[in-house]
Backbone as JSON Lines, residues from 0, in Angstrom:
{"i":0,"aa":"M","n":[-56.53,30.72,40.54],"ca":[-55.41,29.98,40.02],"c":[-55.87,28.66,39.38]}
{"i":1,"aa":"I","n":[-56.74,27.91,40.06],"ca":[-57.24,26.65,39.55],"c":[-58.05,26.89,38.28]}
{"i":2,"aa":"R","n":[-58.82,27.97,38.29],"ca":[-59.64,28.29,37.13],"c":[-58.75,28.55,35.91]}
{"i":3,"aa":"R","n":[-57.67,29.28,36.07],"ca":[-56.76,29.55,34.96],"c":[-56.12,28.26,34.47]}
{"i":4,"aa":"L","n":[-55.72,27.4,35.38],"ca":[-55.12,26.12,35.0],"c":[-56.12,25.26,34.22]}
{"i":5,"aa":"F","n":[-57.38,25.26,34.66],"ca":[-58.43,24.5,33.97],"c":[-58.62,25.01,32.54]}
{"i":6,"aa":"Y","n":[-58.73,26.33,32.38],"ca":[-58.94,26.88,31.05],"c":[-57.72,26.72,30.15]}
{"i":7,"aa":"M","n":[-56.53,26.75,30.74],"ca":[-55.32,26.52,29.96],"c":[-55.27,25.06,29.49]}
{"i":8,"aa":"A","n":[-55.64,24.11,30.36],"ca":[-55.67,22.7,29.98],"c":[-56.75,22.45,28.93]}
{"i":9,"aa":"L","n":[-57.91,23.09,29.1],"ca":[-58.98,22.96,28.13],"c":[-58.55,23.53,26.78]}
{"i":10,"aa":"G","n":[-57.9,24.64,26.76],"ca":[-57.41,25.24,25.53],"c":[-56.38,24.36,24.85]}
{"i":11,"aa":"A","n":[-55.47,23.76,25.64],"ca":[-54.46,22.86,25.07],"c":[-55.13,21.63,24.47]}
{"i":12,"aa":"Y","n":[-56.12,21.09,25.17],"ca":[-56.84,19.92,24.66],"c":[-57.55,20.26,23.35]}
{"i":13,"aa":"L","n":[-58.25,21.38,23.32],"ca":[-58.96,21.78,22.11],"c":[-58.0,22.06,20.96]}
{"i":14,"aa":"A","n":[-56.84,22.64,21.26],"ca":[-55.85,22.9,20.21],"c":[-55.35,21.59,19.6]}
{"i":15,"aa":"V","n":[-55.07,20.61,20.45],"ca":[-54.61,19.31,19.95],"c":[-55.72,18.64,19.16]}
{"i":16,"aa":"W","n":[-56.95,18.72,19.65],"ca":[-58.08,18.09,18.96],"c":[-58.3,18.72,17.58]}
{"i":17,"aa":"V","n":[-58.24,20.03,17.5],"ca":[-58.42,20.73,16.24],"c":[-57.29,20.4,15.27]}
{"i":18,"aa":"M","n":[-56.06,20.35,15.78],"ca":[-54.92,20.02,14.91],"c":[-55.07,18.61,14.33]}
{"i":19,"aa":"R","n":[-55.51,17.67,15.16],"ca":[-55.69,16.3,14.66],"c":[-56.81,16.25,13.62]}
{"i":20,"aa":"K","n":[-57.89,16.98,13.85],"ca":[-58.98,17.02,12.88],"c":[-58.52,17.65,11.56]}
{"i":21,"aa":"L","n":[-57.74,18.7,11.65],"ca":[-57.25,19.34,10.43],"c":[-56.27,18.43,9.68]}
{"i":22,"aa":"Q","n":[-55.46,17.68,10.41],"ca":[-54.54,16.76,9.75],"c":[-55.29,15.64,9.06]}
{"i":23,"aa":"S","n":[-56.42,15.24,9.65],"ca":[-57.19,14.15,9.02],"c":[-57.88,14.61,7.75]}
{"i":24,"aa":"L","n":[-57.94,15.9,7.5],"ca":[-58.56,16.42,6.29],"c":[-57.57,16.65,5.17]}
{"i":25,"aa":"R","n":[-56.33,16.29,5.38],"ca":[-55.34,16.44,4.31],"c":[-55.69,15.47,3.19]}
{"i":26,"aa":"P","n":[-55.39,15.83,1.95],"ca":[-55.8,15.01,0.8],"c":[-55.29,13.57,0.84]}
{"i":27,"aa":"D","n":[-54.05,13.36,1.29],"ca":[-53.54,11.99,1.32],"c":[-54.26,11.15,2.37]}
{"i":28,"aa":"H","n":[-54.65,11.75,3.5],"ca":[-55.39,11.01,4.52],"c":[-56.8,10.69,4.04]}
{"i":29,"aa":"V","n":[-57.42,11.66,3.38],"ca":[-58.78,11.44,2.87],"c":[-58.76,10.36,1.8]}
{"i":30,"aa":"A","n":[-57.76,10.39,0.93],"ca":[-57.67,9.38,-0.13],"c":[-57.43,7.99,0.46]}
{"i":31,"aa":"R","n":[-56.57,7.91,1.47],"ca":[-56.3,6.61,2.08],"c":[-57.55,6.05,2.77]}
{"i":32,"aa":"R","n":[-58.29,6.92,3.49],"ca":[-59.51,6.46,4.15],"c":[-60.55,6.03,3.13]}
{"i":33,"aa":"A","n":[-60.67,6.78,2.04],"ca":[-61.64,6.41,1.0],"c":[-61.27,5.08,0.36]}
{"i":34,"aa":"A","n":[-59.99,4.87,0.1],"ca":[-59.55,3.6,-0.5],"c":[-59.79,2.44,0.46]}
{"i":35,"aa":"D","n":[-59.51,2.64,1.75],"ca":[-59.75,1.58,2.73],"c":[-61.23,1.24,2.82]}
{"i":36,"aa":"R","n":[-62.06,2.26,2.8],"ca":[-63.51,2.01,2.88],"c":[-64.01,1.33,1.61]}
{"i":37,"aa":"A","n":[-63.45,1.68,0.47],"ca":[-63.86,1.04,-0.79],"c":[-63.47,-0.44,-0.79]}
{"i":38,"aa":"V","n":[-62.29,-0.74,-0.28],"ca":[-61.85,-2.14,-0.21],"c":[-62.75,-2.92,0.75]}
{"i":39,"aa":"T","n":[-63.07,-2.33,1.88],"ca":[-63.95,-2.98,2.85],"c":[-65.33,-3.22,2.24]}
{"i":40,"aa":"F","n":[-65.85,-2.22,1.54],"ca":[-67.16,-2.37,0.9],"c":[-67.12,-3.45,-0.17]}
{"i":41,"aa":"A","n":[-66.05,-3.5,-0.95],"ca":[-65.92,-4.53,-1.99],"c":[-65.86,-5.92,-1.37]}
{"i":42,"aa":"D","n":[-65.17,-6.07,-0.24],"ca":[-65.12,-7.36,0.44],"c":[-66.5,-7.77,0.95]}
{"i":43,"aa":"Q","n":[-67.22,-6.81,1.51],"ca":[-68.57,-7.11,1.99],"c":[-69.5,-7.47,0.83]}
{"i":44,"aa":"L","n":[-69.36,-6.78,-0.27],"ca":[-70.18,-7.07,-1.46],"c":[-69.85,-8.44,-2.02]}
{"i":45,"aa":"R","n":[-68.58,-8.8,-2.04],"ca":[-68.16,-10.11,-2.52],"c":[-68.73,-11.21,-1.63]}
{"i":46,"aa":"G","n":[-68.69,-11.0,-0.31],"ca":[-69.27,-11.97,0.62],"c":[-70.77,-12.11,0.43]}
{"i":47,"aa":"F","n":[-71.44,-10.99,0.21],"ca":[-72.88,-11.04,-0.03],"c":[-73.2,-11.82,-1.3]}
{"i":48,"aa":"A","n":[-72.43,-11.58,-2.36],"ca":[-72.66,-12.28,-3.63],"c":[-72.42,-13.78,-3.46]}
{"i":49,"aa":"E","n":[-71.4,-14.16,-2.7],"ca":[-71.16,-15.58,-2.45],"c":[-72.31,-16.2,-1.69]}
{"i":50,"aa":"D","n":[-72.85,-15.49,-0.69],"ca":[-73.99,-16.01,0.06],"c":[-75.21,-16.18,-0.83]}
{"i":51,"aa":"V","n":[-75.45,-15.21,-1.7],"ca":[-76.6,-15.28,-2.61],"c":[-76.45,-16.47,-3.55]}
{"i":52,"aa":"R","n":[-75.26,-16.65,-4.12],"ca":[-75.05,-17.79,-5.02],"c":[-75.24,-19.12,-4.3]}
{"i":53,"aa":"R","n":[-74.69,-19.23,-3.1],"ca":[-74.79,-20.48,-2.34],"c":[-76.24,-20.77,-1.99]}
{"i":54,"aa":"L","n":[-76.96,-19.77,-1.48],"ca":[-78.34,-19.98,-1.09],"c":[-79.26,-20.23,-2.29]}
{"i":55,"aa":"S","n":[-78.99,-19.55,-3.42],"ca":[-79.83,-19.79,-4.58],"c":[-79.59,-21.18,-5.16]}
{"i":56,"aa":"A","n":[-78.36,-21.66,-5.1],"ca":[-78.07,-23.02,-5.58],"c":[-78.75,-24.06,-4.7]}
{"i":57,"aa":"S","n":[-78.73,-23.85,-3.39],"ca":[-79.39,-24.81,-2.52],"c":[-80.9,-24.77,-2.71]}
{"i":58,"aa":"R","n":[-81.46,-23.57,-2.9],"ca":[-82.9,-23.46,-3.13],"c":[-83.3,-24.09,-4.45]}
{"i":59,"aa":"E","n":[-82.47,-23.91,-5.47],"ca":[-82.76,-24.53,-6.76],"c":[-82.74,-26.05,-6.65]}
{"i":60,"aa":"T","n":[-81.79,-26.57,-5.89],"ca":[-81.73,-28.02,-5.67],"c":[-82.99,-28.5,-4.96]}
{"i":61,"aa":"E","n":[-83.45,-27.74,-3.95],"ca":[-84.68,-28.12,-3.25],"c":[-85.87,-28.1,-4.2]}
{"i":62,"aa":"L","n":[-85.97,-27.06,-5.03],"ca":[-87.11,-26.96,-5.94],"c":[-87.07,-28.06,-7.01]}
{"i":63,"aa":"R","n":[-85.88,-28.35,-7.53],"ca":[-85.77,-29.41,-8.53],"c":[-86.17,-30.76,-7.93]}
{"i":64,"aa":"A","n":[-85.75,-31.01,-6.7],"ca":[-86.13,-32.26,-6.05],"c":[-87.63,-32.29,-5.77]}
{"i":65,"aa":"G","n":[-88.18,-31.16,-5.38],"ca":[-89.6,-31.09,-5.07],"c":[-90.48,-31.28,-6.29]}
{"i":66,"aa":"F","n":[-90.06,-30.78,-7.44],"ca":[-90.85,-30.92,-8.66],"c":[-90.43,-32.11,-9.5]}
{"i":67,"aa":"G","n":[-89.46,-32.85,-9.06],"ca":[-89.02,-34.03,-9.8],"c":[-88.3,-33.7,-11.08]}
{"i":68,"aa":"L","n":[-87.55,-32.63,-11.12],"ca":[-86.85,-32.22,-12.33],"c":[-85.41,-32.71,-12.38]}
{"i":69,"aa":"D","n":[-84.99,-33.49,-11.4],"ca":[-83.62,-33.98,-11.4],"c":[-83.37,-34.95,-12.54]}
{"i":70,"aa":"S","n":[-84.41,-35.66,-13.0],"ca":[-84.22,-36.62,-14.07],"c":[-84.08,-35.94,-15.43]}
{"i":71,"aa":"V","n":[-84.55,-34.71,-15.57],"ca":[-84.48,-33.99,-16.84],"c":[-83.39,-32.93,-16.71]}
{"i":72,"aa":"E","n":[-82.14,-33.32,-16.9],"ca":[-81.03,-32.38,-16.77],"c":[-80.24,-32.26,-18.06]}
{"i":73,"aa":"R","n":[-80.91,-32.36,-19.18],"ca":[-80.22,-32.21,-20.45],"c":[-80.25,-30.76,-20.85]}
{"i":74,"aa":"T","n":[-79.2,-30.31,-21.47],"ca":[-79.15,-28.92,-21.9],"c":[-79.89,-28.76,-23.22]}
{"i":75,"aa":"S","n":[-80.19,-27.53,-23.56],"ca":[-80.93,-27.27,-24.79],"c":[-80.1,-27.59,-26.03]}
{"i":76,"aa":"A","n":[-78.78,-27.61,-25.9],"ca":[-77.93,-27.95,-27.04],"c":[-78.04,-29.43,-27.39]}
{"i":77,"aa":"E","n":[-78.36,-30.25,-26.42],"ca":[-78.47,-31.69,-26.66],"c":[-79.82,-32.08,-27.24]}
{"i":78,"aa":"R","n":[-80.81,-31.22,-27.07],"ca":[-82.15,-31.56,-27.54],"c":[-82.26,-31.34,-29.05]}
{"i":79,"aa":"T","n":[-82.96,-32.21,-29.7],"ca":[-83.27,-32.01,-31.11],"c":[-84.6,-31.26,-31.19]}
{"i":80,"aa":"S","n":[-84.95,-30.81,-32.36],"ca":[-86.18,-30.03,-32.48],"c":[-87.42,-30.87,-32.16]}
{"i":81,"aa":"A","n":[-87.43,-32.12,-32.57],"ca":[-88.58,-32.98,-32.27],"c":[-88.63,-33.31,-30.79]}
{"i":82,"aa":"D","n":[-87.46,-33.56,-30.22],"ca":[-87.37,-33.89,-28.8],"c":[-87.76,-32.68,-27.95]}
{"i":83,"aa":"A","n":[-87.4,-31.5,-28.41],"ca":[-87.69,-30.29,-27.66],"c":[-89.19,-30.02,-27.61]}
{"i":84,"aa":"T","n":[-89.92,-30.33,-28.66],"ca":[-91.36,-30.09,-28.65],"c":[-92.07,-31.05,-27.71]}
{"i":85,"aa":"T","n":[-91.59,-32.29,-27.62],"ca":[-92.24,-33.23,-26.69],"c":[-91.87,-32.92,-25.25]}
{"i":86,"aa":"L","n":[-90.65,-32.49,-25.02],"ca":[-90.25,-32.18,-23.65],"c":[-90.83,-30.85,-23.17]}
{"i":87,"aa":"S","n":[-91.12,-29.94,-24.08],"ca":[-91.63,-28.64,-23.66],"c":[-92.99,-28.78,-22.98]}
{"i":88,"aa":"R","n":[-93.76,-29.77,-23.38],"ca":[-95.03,-29.99,-22.71],"c":[-94.83,-30.54,-21.31]}
{"i":89,"aa":"H","n":[-93.78,-31.32,-21.09],"ca":[-93.55,-31.94,-19.8],"c":[-92.7,-31.07,-18.88]}
{"i":90,"aa":"D","n":[-91.91,-30.17,-19.42],"ca":[-91.05,-29.33,-18.6],"c":[-91.8,-28.16,-17.96]}
{"i":91,"aa":"D","n":[-92.97,-27.8,-18.46],"ca":[-93.68,-26.65,-17.99],"c":[-94.39,-26.97,-16.69]}
{"i":92,"aa":"V","n":[-93.71,-26.78,-15.57],"ca":[-94.26,-27.15,-14.28],"c":[-95.19,-26.07,-13.72]}
{"i":93,"aa":"K","n":[-95.16,-24.85,-14.28],"ca":[-96.0,-23.79,-13.75],"c":[-97.48,-24.06,-14.01]}
{"i":94,"aa":"D","n":[-97.81,-24.87,-15.04],"ca":[-99.21,-25.2,-15.3],"c":[-99.67,-26.4,-14.5]}
{"i":95,"aa":"G","n":[-98.78,-27.04,-13.78],"ca":[-99.17,-28.16,-12.95],"c":[-99.25,-29.47,-13.69]}
{"i":96,"aa":"R","n":[-98.7,-29.56,-14.87],"ca":[-98.75,-30.8,-15.64],"c":[-97.48,-31.58,-15.47]}
């Protein structure tokens, strides 16, 4: 008697479990889960991009301070052709000059 009750309870549990799994495979459920995961992924990607921008800006500030480039913050539009040739020799920090 106990054995039959156990197998009947096990069968009922498995039937409910299978029904729930089959319901989760319906197209509207799959689409909703995919959309939720895409939104979550986009939020994580946006957070990662913000971290990269923030850290790269701080690193650039450190490097500019380390190489003494804070005094030379003019854009290329402000430079004249003669001024650009004289500054190009001084801006090239990779050669150590």
